[in-house]
PDB file of N, CA, C and O in Angstrom:
ATOM      1  N   MET A   1      90.907  86.402 104.554  1.00  0.00           N
ATOM      2  CA  MET A   1      92.346  86.348 104.406  1.00  0.00           C
ATOM      3  C   MET A   1      92.737  86.977 103.175  1.00  0.00           C
ATOM      4  O   MET A   1      92.098  86.818 102.135  1.00  0.00           O
ATOM      5  N   ILE A   2      93.656  87.609 103.253  1.00  0.00           N
ATOM      6  CA  ILE A   2      94.533  88.171 102.008  1.00  0.00           C
ATOM      7  C   ILE A   2      95.663  87.402 101.704  1.00  0.00           C
ATOM      8  O   ILE A   2      96.491  87.068 102.552  1.00  0.00           O
ATOM      9  N   HIS A   3      95.716  87.133 100.600  1.00  0.00           N
ATOM     10  CA  HIS A   3      96.945  86.263 100.012  1.00  0.00           C
ATOM     11  C   HIS A   3      97.797  87.216  99.341  1.00  0.00           C
ATOM     12  O   HIS A   3      97.463  88.003  98.456  1.00  0.00           O
ATOM     13  N   VAL A   4      99.010  87.048  99.894  1.00  0.00           N
ATOM     14  CA  VAL A   4     100.236  88.223  99.409  1.00  0.00           C
ATOM     15  C   VAL A   4     101.312  87.289  98.837  1.00  0.00           C
ATOM     16  O   VAL A   4     101.712  86.277  99.413  1.00  0.00           O
ATOM     17  N   LYS A   5     101.764  87.757  97.577  1.00  0.00           N
ATOM     18  CA  LYS A   5     102.774  87.154  97.000  1.00  0.00           C
ATOM     19  C   LYS A   5     103.946  88.070  96.698  1.00  0.00           C
ATOM     20  O   LYS A   5     103.635  89.221  96.391  1.00  0.00           O
ATOM     21  N   PHE A   6     105.285  87.757  96.731  1.00  0.00           N
ATOM     22  CA  PHE A   6     106.302  88.545  96.439  1.00  0.00           C
ATOM     23  C   PHE A   6     107.020  87.868  95.301  1.00  0.00           C
ATOM     24  O   PHE A   6     107.025  86.644  95.167  1.00  0.00           O
ATOM     25  N   PHE A   7     107.662  88.752  94.440  1.00  0.00           N
ATOM     26  CA  PHE A   7     108.360  88.353  93.278  1.00  0.00           C
ATOM     27  C   PHE A   7     109.515  88.801  93.185  1.00  0.00           C
ATOM     28  O   PHE A   7     109.731  89.897  93.702  1.00  0.00           O
ATOM     29  N   ALA A   8     110.630  88.078  92.487  1.00  0.00           N
ATOM     30  CA  ALA A   8     111.858  88.634  92.107  1.00  0.00           C
ATOM     31  C   ALA A   8     112.694  89.185  93.261  1.00  0.00           C
ATOM     32  O   ALA A   8     112.707  88.502  94.284  1.00  0.00           O
ATOM     33  N   SER A   9     113.334  90.223  93.247  1.00  0.00           N
ATOM     34  CA  SER A   9     114.171  90.860  94.355  1.00  0.00           C
ATOM     35  C   SER A   9     113.161  91.259  95.455  1.00  0.00           C
ATOM     36  O   SER A   9     113.699  91.439  96.547  1.00  0.00           O
ATOM     37  N   VAL A  10     112.032  91.410  95.428  1.00  0.00           N
ATOM     38  CA  VAL A  10     111.294  91.619  96.655  1.00  0.00           C
ATOM     39  C   VAL A  10     111.098  90.410  97.642  1.00  0.00           C
ATOM     40  O   VAL A  10     111.012  90.483  98.868  1.00  0.00           O
ATOM     41  N   ARG A  11     111.040  89.154  96.764  1.00  0.00           N
ATOM     42  CA  ARG A  11     110.886  87.793  97.475  1.00  0.00           C
ATOM     43  C   ARG A  11     112.318  87.631  98.170  1.00  0.00           C
ATOM     44  O   ARG A  11     112.361  87.322  99.360  1.00  0.00           O
ATOM     45  N   GLU A  12     113.500  87.838  97.428  1.00  0.00           N
ATOM     46  CA  GLU A  12     114.752  87.782  98.058  1.00  0.00           C
ATOM     47  C   GLU A  12     114.958  88.473  99.250  1.00  0.00           C
ATOM     48  O   GLU A  12     115.466  87.942 100.237  1.00  0.00           O
ATOM     49  N   ARG A  13     114.525  89.825  99.199  1.00  0.00           N
ATOM     50  CA  ARG A  13     114.547  90.704 100.467  1.00  0.00           C
ATOM     51  C   ARG A  13     113.752  90.271 101.536  1.00  0.00           C
ATOM     52  O   ARG A  13     114.321  90.191 102.625  1.00  0.00           O
ATOM     53  N   ILE A  14     112.434  89.939 101.465  1.00  0.00           N
ATOM     54  CA  ILE A  14     111.646  89.617 102.549  1.00  0.00           C
ATOM     55  C   ILE A  14     111.844  88.266 102.812  1.00  0.00           C
ATOM     56  O   ILE A  14     111.363  87.867 103.872  1.00  0.00           O
ATOM     57  N   GLY A  15     112.506  87.359 102.023  1.00  0.00           N
ATOM     58  CA  GLY A  15     112.809  85.996 102.510  1.00  0.00           C
ATOM     59  C   GLY A  15     111.561  85.140 102.357  1.00  0.00           C
ATOM     60  O   GLY A  15     111.756  84.023 102.836  1.00  0.00           O
ATOM     61  N   ILE A  16     110.475  85.279 101.902  1.00  0.00           N
ATOM     62  CA  ILE A  16     109.455  84.339 101.674  1.00  0.00           C
ATOM     63  C   ILE A  16     108.552  84.792 100.269  1.00  0.00           C
ATOM     64  O   ILE A  16     108.367  85.962  99.936  1.00  0.00           O
ATOM     65  N   GLY A  17     108.084  83.693  99.595  1.00  0.00           N
ATOM     66  CA  GLY A  17     107.336  83.921  98.355  1.00  0.00           C
ATOM     67  C   GLY A  17     106.039  84.311  98.510  1.00  0.00           C
ATOM     68  O   GLY A  17     105.488  84.988  97.642  1.00  0.00           O
ATOM     69  N   GLU A  18     105.389  83.909  99.673  1.00  0.00           N
ATOM     70  CA  GLU A  18     103.890  84.314  99.702  1.00  0.00           C
ATOM     71  C   GLU A  18     103.506  83.916 101.182  1.00  0.00           C
ATOM     72  O   GLU A  18     104.097  83.048 101.824  1.00  0.00           O
ATOM     73  N   ILE A  19     102.453  84.654 101.632  1.00  0.00           N
ATOM     74  CA  ILE A  19     101.950  84.592 103.011  1.00  0.00           C
ATOM     75  C   ILE A  19     100.468  85.034 102.905  1.00  0.00           C
ATOM     76  O   ILE A  19     100.039  85.761 102.009  1.00  0.00           O
ATOM     77  N   SER A  20      99.731  84.515 103.922  1.00  0.00           N
ATOM     78  CA  SER A  20      98.293  84.702 103.988  1.00  0.00           C
ATOM     79  C   SER A  20      98.054  85.609 105.360  1.00  0.00           C
ATOM     80  O   SER A  20      98.413  85.198 106.463  1.00  0.00           O
ATOM     81  N   LEU A  21      97.534  86.635 105.200  1.00  0.00           N
ATOM     82  CA  LEU A  21      97.222  87.592 106.426  1.00  0.00           C
ATOM     83  C   LEU A  21      95.581  87.790 106.696  1.00  0.00           C
ATOM     84  O   LEU A  21      94.749  87.720 105.791  1.00  0.00           O
ATOM     85  N   PRO A  22      95.304  88.017 107.924  1.00  0.00           N
ATOM     86  CA  PRO A  22      93.937  88.254 108.231  1.00  0.00           C
ATOM     87  C   PRO A  22      93.498  89.521 107.769  1.00  0.00           C
ATOM     88  O   PRO A  22      94.171  90.531 107.976  1.00  0.00           O
ATOM     89  N   MET A  23      92.390  89.543 107.140  1.00  0.00           N
ATOM     90  CA  MET A  23      91.822  91.016 106.905  1.00  0.00           C
ATOM     91  C   MET A  23      91.634  91.833 108.203  1.00  0.00           C
ATOM     92  O   MET A  23      91.056  91.370 109.187  1.00  0.00           O
ATOM     93  N   PRO A  24      92.201  93.179 108.143  1.00  0.00           N
ATOM     94  CA  PRO A  24      92.020  94.032 109.153  1.00  0.00           C
ATOM     95  C   PRO A  24      90.567  94.514 109.243  1.00  0.00           C
ATOM     96  O   PRO A  24      89.876  94.806 108.266  1.00  0.00           O
ATOM     97  N   GLU A  25      90.125  94.572 110.710  1.00  0.00           N
ATOM     98  CA  GLU A  25      88.705  95.282 110.689  1.00  0.00           C
ATOM     99  C   GLU A  25      88.843  96.525 110.104  1.00  0.00           C
ATOM    100  O   GLU A  25      89.866  97.207 110.155  1.00  0.00           O
ATOM    101  N   GLY A  26      87.765  96.832 109.522  1.00  0.00           N
ATOM    102  CA  GLY A  26      87.541  98.218 108.811  1.00  0.00           C
ATOM    103  C   GLY A  26      88.262  98.219 107.525  1.00  0.00           C
ATOM    104  O   GLY A  26      88.323  99.300 106.940  1.00  0.00           O
ATOM    105  N   GLY A  27      88.782  97.255 107.023  1.00  0.00           N
ATOM    106  CA  GLY A  27      89.357  97.201 105.658  1.00  0.00           C
ATOM    107  C   GLY A  27      90.813  97.629 105.479  1.00  0.00           C
ATOM    108  O   GLY A  27      91.364  98.100 106.473  1.00  0.00           O
ATOM    109  N   ALA A  28      91.440  97.537 104.455  1.00  0.00           N
ATOM    110  CA  ALA A  28      92.803  97.874 104.225  1.00  0.00           C
ATOM    111  C   ALA A  28      93.101  98.397 102.726  1.00  0.00           C
ATOM    112  O   ALA A  28      92.382  98.198 101.747  1.00  0.00           O
ATOM    113  N   THR A  29      94.209  99.045 102.757  1.00  0.00           N
ATOM    114  CA  THR A  29      94.619  99.445 101.100  1.00  0.00           C
ATOM    115  C   THR A  29      95.749  98.535 100.972  1.00  0.00           C
ATOM    116  O   THR A  29      96.142  97.763 101.847  1.00  0.00           O
ATOM    117  N   VAL A  30      96.287  98.708  99.690  1.00  0.00           N
ATOM    118  CA  VAL A  30      97.658  97.969  99.235  1.00  0.00           C
ATOM    119  C   VAL A  30      98.718  98.234 100.245  1.00  0.00           C
ATOM    120  O   VAL A  30      99.447  97.373 100.737  1.00  0.00           O
ATOM    121  N   ALA A  31      98.737  99.640 100.535  1.00  0.00           N
ATOM    122  CA  ALA A  31      99.811 100.037 101.474  1.00  0.00           C
ATOM    123  C   ALA A  31      99.700  99.470 102.931  1.00  0.00           C
ATOM    124  O   ALA A  31     100.660  99.216 103.659  1.00  0.00           O
ATOM    125  N   ASP A  32      98.537  99.332 103.201  1.00  0.00           N
ATOM    126  CA  ASP A  32      98.470  98.569 104.528  1.00  0.00           C
ATOM    127  C   ASP A  32      98.742  97.242 104.625  1.00  0.00           C
ATOM    128  O   ASP A  32      99.268  96.759 105.627  1.00  0.00           O
ATOM    129  N   VAL A  33      98.392  96.538 103.555  1.00  0.00           N
ATOM    130  CA  VAL A  33      98.854  95.149 103.345  1.00  0.00           C
ATOM    131  C   VAL A  33     100.356  94.890 103.343  1.00  0.00           C
ATOM    132  O   VAL A  33     100.899  93.878 103.786  1.00  0.00           O
ATOM    133  N   LEU A  34     100.985  95.999 102.755  1.00  0.00           N
ATOM    134  CA  LEU A  34     102.468  95.950 102.629  1.00  0.00           C
ATOM    135  C   LEU A  34     102.943  95.936 104.136  1.00  0.00           C
ATOM    136  O   LEU A  34     103.627  95.042 104.633  1.00  0.00           O
ATOM    137  N   ALA A  35     102.517  96.966 104.735  1.00  0.00           N
ATOM    138  CA  ALA A  35     102.758  97.213 106.301  1.00  0.00           C
ATOM    139  C   ALA A  35     102.716  95.978 106.895  1.00  0.00           C
ATOM    140  O   ALA A  35     103.675  95.528 107.522  1.00  0.00           O
ATOM    141  N   LEU A  36     101.500  95.294 106.721  1.00  0.00           N
ATOM    142  CA  LEU A  36     101.141  93.996 107.647  1.00  0.00           C
ATOM    143  C   LEU A  36     102.351  92.973 107.226  1.00  0.00           C
ATOM    144  O   LEU A  36     102.991  92.419 108.120  1.00  0.00           O
ATOM    145  N   ALA A  37     102.615  92.764 106.004  1.00  0.00           N
ATOM    146  CA  ALA A  37     103.548  92.039 105.585  1.00  0.00           C
ATOM    147  C   ALA A  37     104.878  92.225 106.153  1.00  0.00           C
ATOM    148  O   ALA A  37     105.457  91.281 106.691  1.00  0.00           O
ATOM    149  N   GLU A  38     105.423  93.446 106.062  1.00  0.00           N
ATOM    150  CA  GLU A  38     106.662  93.812 106.606  1.00  0.00           C
ATOM    151  C   GLU A  38     106.734  93.472 108.237  1.00  0.00           C
ATOM    152  O   GLU A  38     107.723  92.937 108.737  1.00  0.00           O
ATOM    153  N   ASP A  39     105.698  93.808 108.903  1.00  0.00           N
ATOM    154  CA  ASP A  39     105.580  93.396 110.368  1.00  0.00           C
ATOM    155  C   ASP A  39     105.852  91.881 110.539  1.00  0.00           C
ATOM    156  O   ASP A  39     106.630  91.420 111.374  1.00  0.00           O
ATOM    157  N   GLU A  40     105.168  91.204 109.710  1.00  0.00           N
ATOM    158  CA  GLU A  40     105.050  89.611 109.866  1.00  0.00           C
ATOM    159  C   GLU A  40     106.530  89.216 109.551  1.00  0.00           C
ATOM    160  O   GLU A  40     107.083  88.458 110.348  1.00  0.00           O
ATOM    161  N   ALA A  41     107.174  89.634 108.532  1.00  0.00           N
ATOM    162  CA  ALA A  41     108.417  89.131 108.123  1.00  0.00           C
ATOM    163  C   ALA A  41     109.477  89.872 108.762  1.00  0.00           C
ATOM    164  O   ALA A  41     110.630  89.499 108.544  1.00  0.00           O
ATOM    165  N   GLY A  42     109.253  90.949 109.583  1.00  0.00           N
ATOM    166  CA  GLY A  42     110.251  91.599 110.079  1.00  0.00           C
ATOM    167  C   GLY A  42     111.319  92.350 109.190  1.00  0.00           C
ATOM    168  O   GLY A  42     112.493  92.474 109.538  1.00  0.00           O
ATOM    169  N   VAL A  43     110.835  92.806 108.088  1.00  0.00           N
ATOM    170  CA  VAL A  43     111.538  93.552 107.146  1.00  0.00           C
ATOM    171  C   VAL A  43     110.963  94.767 106.622  1.00  0.00           C
ATOM    172  O   VAL A  43     109.740  94.810 106.490  1.00  0.00           O
ATOM    173  N   VAL A  44     111.633  95.704 106.322  1.00  0.00           N
ATOM    174  CA  VAL A  44     110.939  96.832 105.841  1.00  0.00           C
ATOM    175  C   VAL A  44     111.242  97.135 104.212  1.00  0.00           C
ATOM    176  O   VAL A  44     112.388  97.223 103.773  1.00  0.00           O
ATOM    177  N   LEU A  45     110.191  97.262 103.494  1.00  0.00           N
ATOM    178  CA  LEU A  45     110.284  97.474 102.113  1.00  0.00           C
ATOM    179  C   LEU A  45     109.828  98.895 101.718  1.00  0.00           C
ATOM    180  O   LEU A  45     109.994  99.362 100.591  1.00  0.00           O
ATOM    181  N   GLN A  46     109.268  99.509 102.694  1.00  0.00           N
ATOM    182  CA  GLN A  46     108.732 100.929 102.318  1.00  0.00           C
ATOM    183  C   GLN A  46     109.791 101.494 101.779  1.00  0.00           C
ATOM    184  O   GLN A  46     110.890 101.247 102.274  1.00  0.00           O
ATOM    185  N   GLY A  47     109.683 102.365 100.661  1.00  0.00           N
ATOM    186  CA  GLY A  47     110.797 103.213 100.086  1.00  0.00           C
ATOM    187  C   GLY A  47     111.592 102.479  99.004  1.00  0.00           C
ATOM    188  O   GLY A  47     112.361 103.006  98.201  1.00  0.00           O
ATOM    189  N   ALA A  48     111.285 101.168  99.108  1.00  0.00           N
ATOM    190  CA  ALA A  48     111.913 100.479  97.831  1.00  0.00           C
ATOM    191  C   ALA A  48     110.950 100.794  96.717  1.00  0.00           C
ATOM    192  O   ALA A  48     109.769 101.109  96.862  1.00  0.00           O
ATOM    193  N   HIS A  49     111.625 100.665  95.563  1.00  0.00           N
ATOM    194  CA  HIS A  49     110.716 100.921  94.147  1.00  0.00           C
ATOM    195  C   HIS A  49     109.924  99.603  94.104  1.00  0.00           C
ATOM    196  O   HIS A  49     110.495  98.571  93.749  1.00  0.00           O
ATOM    197  N   LEU A  50     108.467  99.606  94.498  1.00  0.00           N
ATOM    198  CA  LEU A  50     107.809  98.532  94.190  1.00  0.00           C
ATOM    199  C   LEU A  50     106.535  98.781  93.491  1.00  0.00           C
ATOM    200  O   LEU A  50     105.981  99.872  93.626  1.00  0.00           O
ATOM    201  N   LEU A  51     106.088  97.966  92.843  1.00  0.00           N
ATOM    202  CA  LEU A  51     104.753  97.874  92.145  1.00  0.00           C
ATOM    203  C   LEU A  51     103.940  96.882  92.810  1.00  0.00           C
ATOM    204  O   LEU A  51     104.456  95.974  93.462  1.00  0.00           O
ATOM    205  N   ALA A  52     102.620  97.024  92.666  1.00  0.00           N
ATOM    206  CA  ALA A  52     101.490  96.080  93.248  1.00  0.00           C
ATOM    207  C   ALA A  52     100.442  95.795  92.234  1.00  0.00           C
ATOM    208  O   ALA A  52     100.183  96.565  91.310  1.00  0.00           O
ATOM    209  N   ALA A  53      99.888  94.731  92.430  1.00  0.00           N
ATOM    210  CA  ALA A  53      98.761  94.107  91.662  1.00  0.00           C
ATOM    211  C   ALA A  53      97.828  93.425  92.632  1.00  0.00           C
ATOM    212  O   ALA A  53      98.240  92.786  93.600  1.00  0.00           O
ATOM    213  N   VAL A  54      96.508  93.594  92.322  1.00  0.00           N
ATOM    214  CA  VAL A  54      95.488  92.959  93.164  1.00  0.00           C
ATOM    215  C   VAL A  54      94.746  92.112  92.068  1.00  0.00           C
ATOM    216  O   VAL A  54      94.358  92.611  91.012  1.00  0.00           O
ATOM    217  N   ASN A  55      94.608  91.009  92.347  1.00  0.00           N
ATOM    218  CA  ASN A  55      93.871  89.973  91.458  1.00  0.00           C
ATOM    219  C   ASN A  55      94.484  90.100  90.072  1.00  0.00           C
ATOM    220  O   ASN A  55      93.752  90.012  89.086  1.00  0.00           O
ATOM    221  N   LEU A  56      95.797  90.302  89.949  1.00  0.00           N
ATOM    222  CA  LEU A  56      96.297  90.287  88.582  1.00  0.00           C
ATOM    223  C   LEU A  56      96.275  91.701  87.648  1.00  0.00           C
ATOM    224  O   LEU A  56      96.631  91.779  86.472  1.00  0.00           O
ATOM    225  N   ARG A  57      95.823  92.657  88.391  1.00  0.00           N
ATOM    226  CA  ARG A  57      95.668  94.052  87.960  1.00  0.00           C
ATOM    227  C   ARG A  57      96.449  94.943  88.586  1.00  0.00           C
ATOM    228  O   ARG A  57      96.376  95.109  89.804  1.00  0.00           O
ATOM    229  N   HIS A  58      97.325  95.646  87.769  1.00  0.00           N
ATOM    230  CA  HIS A  58      98.317  96.564  88.403  1.00  0.00           C
ATOM    231  C   HIS A  58      97.359  97.875  89.072  1.00  0.00           C
ATOM    232  O   HIS A  58      96.501  98.507  88.456  1.00  0.00           O
ATOM    233  N   VAL A  59      97.742  98.058  90.390  1.00  0.00           N
ATOM    234  CA  VAL A  59      96.978  99.049  91.057  1.00  0.00           C
ATOM    235  C   VAL A  59      98.068 100.036  91.819  1.00  0.00           C
ATOM    236  O   VAL A  59      99.263  99.797  91.995  1.00  0.00           O
ATOM    237  N   PRO A  60      97.351 101.171  92.209  1.00  0.00           N
ATOM    238  CA  PRO A  60      98.222 102.113  93.122  1.00  0.00           C
ATOM    239  C   PRO A  60      98.199 101.564  94.523  1.00  0.00           C
ATOM    240  O   PRO A  60      97.334 100.765  94.881  1.00  0.00           O
ATOM    241  N   PHE A  61      99.177 102.007  95.331  1.00  0.00           N
ATOM    242  CA  PHE A  61      98.999 101.487  96.613  1.00  0.00           C
ATOM    243  C   PHE A  61      97.925 101.973  97.655  1.00  0.00           C
ATOM    244  O   PHE A  61      97.804 101.500  98.785  1.00  0.00           O
ATOM    245  N   SER A  62      97.105 103.060  97.077  1.00  0.00           N
ATOM    246  CA  SER A  62      96.041 103.529  97.744  1.00  0.00           C
ATOM    247  C   SER A  62      94.742 102.650  97.477  1.00  0.00           C
ATOM    248  O   SER A  62      93.727 102.831  98.149  1.00  0.00           O
ATOM    249  N   ASP A  63      94.803 101.788  96.572  1.00  0.00           N
ATOM    250  CA  ASP A  63      93.599 100.864  96.285  1.00  0.00           C
ATOM    251  C   ASP A  63      93.104 100.010  97.273  1.00  0.00           C
ATOM    252  O   ASP A  63      93.910  99.382  97.960  1.00  0.00           O
ATOM    253  N   VAL A  64      91.876  99.887  97.454  1.00  0.00           N
ATOM    254  CA  VAL A  64      91.299  99.034  98.459  1.00  0.00           C
ATOM    255  C   VAL A  64      91.382  97.623  98.245  1.00  0.00           C
ATOM    256  O   VAL A  64      91.260  97.160  97.111  1.00  0.00           O
ATOM    257  N   VAL A  65      91.608  96.803  99.386  1.00  0.00           N
ATOM    258  CA  VAL A  65      91.786  95.385  99.082  1.00  0.00           C
ATOM    259  C   VAL A  65      90.613  94.683  99.983  1.00  0.00           C
ATOM    260  O   VAL A  65      90.223  95.172 101.044  1.00  0.00           O
ATOM    261  N   ARG A  66      90.184  93.665  99.510  1.00  0.00           N
ATOM    262  CA  ARG A  66      88.933  92.988 100.067  1.00  0.00           C
ATOM    263  C   ARG A  66      89.320  91.510 100.426  1.00  0.00           C
ATOM    264  O   ARG A  66      90.238  90.876  99.907  1.00  0.00           O
ATOM    265  N   ASP A  67      88.475  91.075 101.390  1.00  0.00           N
ATOM    266  CA  ASP A  67      88.839  89.820 101.994  1.00  0.00           C
ATOM    267  C   ASP A  67      88.936  88.804 100.759  1.00  0.00           C
ATOM    268  O   ASP A  67      88.097  88.881  99.861  1.00  0.00           O
ATOM    269  N   GLY A  68      89.909  87.902 100.720  1.00  0.00           N
ATOM    270  CA  GLY A  68      90.018  86.911  99.568  1.00  0.00           C
ATOM    271  C   GLY A  68      90.774  87.460  98.472  1.00  0.00           C
ATOM    272  O   GLY A  68      91.123  86.624  97.638  1.00  0.00           O
ATOM    273  N   ASP A  69      91.122  88.682  98.256  1.00  0.00           N
ATOM    274  CA  ASP A  69      92.050  89.114  97.304  1.00  0.00           C
ATOM    275  C   ASP A  69      93.406  88.737  97.422  1.00  0.00           C
ATOM    276  O   ASP A  69      93.964  88.528  98.499  1.00  0.00           O
ATOM    277  N   GLU A  70      93.998  88.640  96.173  1.00  0.00           N
ATOM    278  CA  GLU A  70      95.526  88.260  96.208  1.00  0.00           C
ATOM    279  C   GLU A  70      96.248  89.471  95.659  1.00  0.00           C
ATOM    280  O   GLU A  70      95.970  90.042  94.605  1.00  0.00           O
ATOM    281  N   VAL A  71      97.288  89.813  96.578  1.00  0.00           N
ATOM    282  CA  VAL A  71      97.902  91.156  96.356  1.00  0.00           C
ATOM    283  C   VAL A  71      99.449  90.704  96.049  1.00  0.00           C
ATOM    284  O   VAL A  71     100.038  90.004  96.872  1.00  0.00           O
ATOM    285  N   ALA A  72      99.988  91.061  95.027  1.00  0.00           N
ATOM    286  CA  ALA A  72     101.430  90.775  94.682  1.00  0.00           C
ATOM    287  C   ALA A  72     102.302  92.174  94.638  1.00  0.00           C
ATOM    288  O   ALA A  72     101.926  93.213  94.095  1.00  0.00           O
ATOM    289  N   PHE A  73     103.434  91.990  95.264  1.00  0.00           N
ATOM    290  CA  PHE A  73     104.447  93.130  95.298  1.00  0.00           C
ATOM    291  C   PHE A  73     105.638  92.586  94.298  1.00  0.00           C
ATOM    292  O   PHE A  73     106.052  91.427  94.324  1.00  0.00           O
ATOM    293  N   PHE A  74     106.021  93.400  93.595  1.00  0.00           N
ATOM    294  CA  PHE A  74     107.142  92.993  92.584  1.00  0.00           C
ATOM    295  C   PHE A  74     107.980  94.346  92.384  1.00  0.00           C
ATOM    296  O   PHE A  74     107.486  95.416  92.740  1.00  0.00           O
ATOM    297  N   PRO A  75     109.178  94.285  91.844  1.00  0.00           N
ATOM    298  CA  PRO A  75     109.943  95.333  91.366  1.00  0.00           C
ATOM    299  C   PRO A  75     109.605  95.947  89.991  1.00  0.00           C
ATOM    300  O   PRO A  75     108.977  95.253  89.192  1.00  0.00           O
ATOM    301  N   PRO A  76     109.941  97.078  89.693  1.00  0.00           N
ATOM    302  CA  PRO A  76     109.802  97.442  88.274  1.00  0.00           C
ATOM    303  C   PRO A  76     110.527  96.719  87.266  1.00  0.00           C
ATOM    304  O   PRO A  76     111.719  96.479  87.463  1.00  0.00           O
ATOM    305  N   VAL A  77     109.976  96.354  86.241  1.00  0.00           N
ATOM    306  CA  VAL A  77     110.805  95.599  85.270  1.00  0.00           C
ATOM    307  C   VAL A  77     111.132  96.534  83.945  1.00  0.00           C
ATOM    308  O   VAL A  77     110.313  97.307  83.449  1.00  0.00           O
ATOM    309  N   THR A  78     112.408  96.331  83.490  1.00  0.00           N
ATOM    310  CA  THR A  78     112.729  96.983  82.284  1.00  0.00           C
ATOM    311  C   THR A  78     113.242  95.898  81.291  1.00  0.00           C
ATOM    312  O   THR A  78     113.604  94.773  81.637  1.00  0.00           O
ATOM    313  N   GLY A  79     113.230  96.281  80.261  1.00  0.00           N
ATOM    314  CA  GLY A  79     113.763  95.415  79.171  1.00  0.00           C
ATOM    315  C   GLY A  79     114.056  96.100  77.949  1.00  0.00           C
ATOM    316  O   GLY A  79     113.729  97.281  77.839  1.00  0.00           O
ATOM    317  N   GLY A  80     114.649  95.483  76.995  1.00  0.00           N
ATOM    318  CA  GLY A  80     114.810  96.083  75.763  1.00  0.00           C
ATOM    319  C   GLY A  80     114.827  95.238  74.548  1.00  0.00           C
ATOM    320  O   GLY A  80     114.970  95.753  73.439  1.00  0.00           O
TER     321      GLY A  80
END
């Protein structure tokens, strides 16, 4: 299973805080996990300004996800 978490405006848009998804045969990238989560929730997030982390480490959407990983999606944060 892949444990997926959504934070801030991403959580509001997708309507859930977290979801567990089965690991696809042949593996998955962060982008694949986002597509699976969108399908599950019936919401399109592609094109939104999103950042991702795997196991608390910021990663590109091309990063490979392994069974048991935690993947988080969140908006860019600015501050001052």
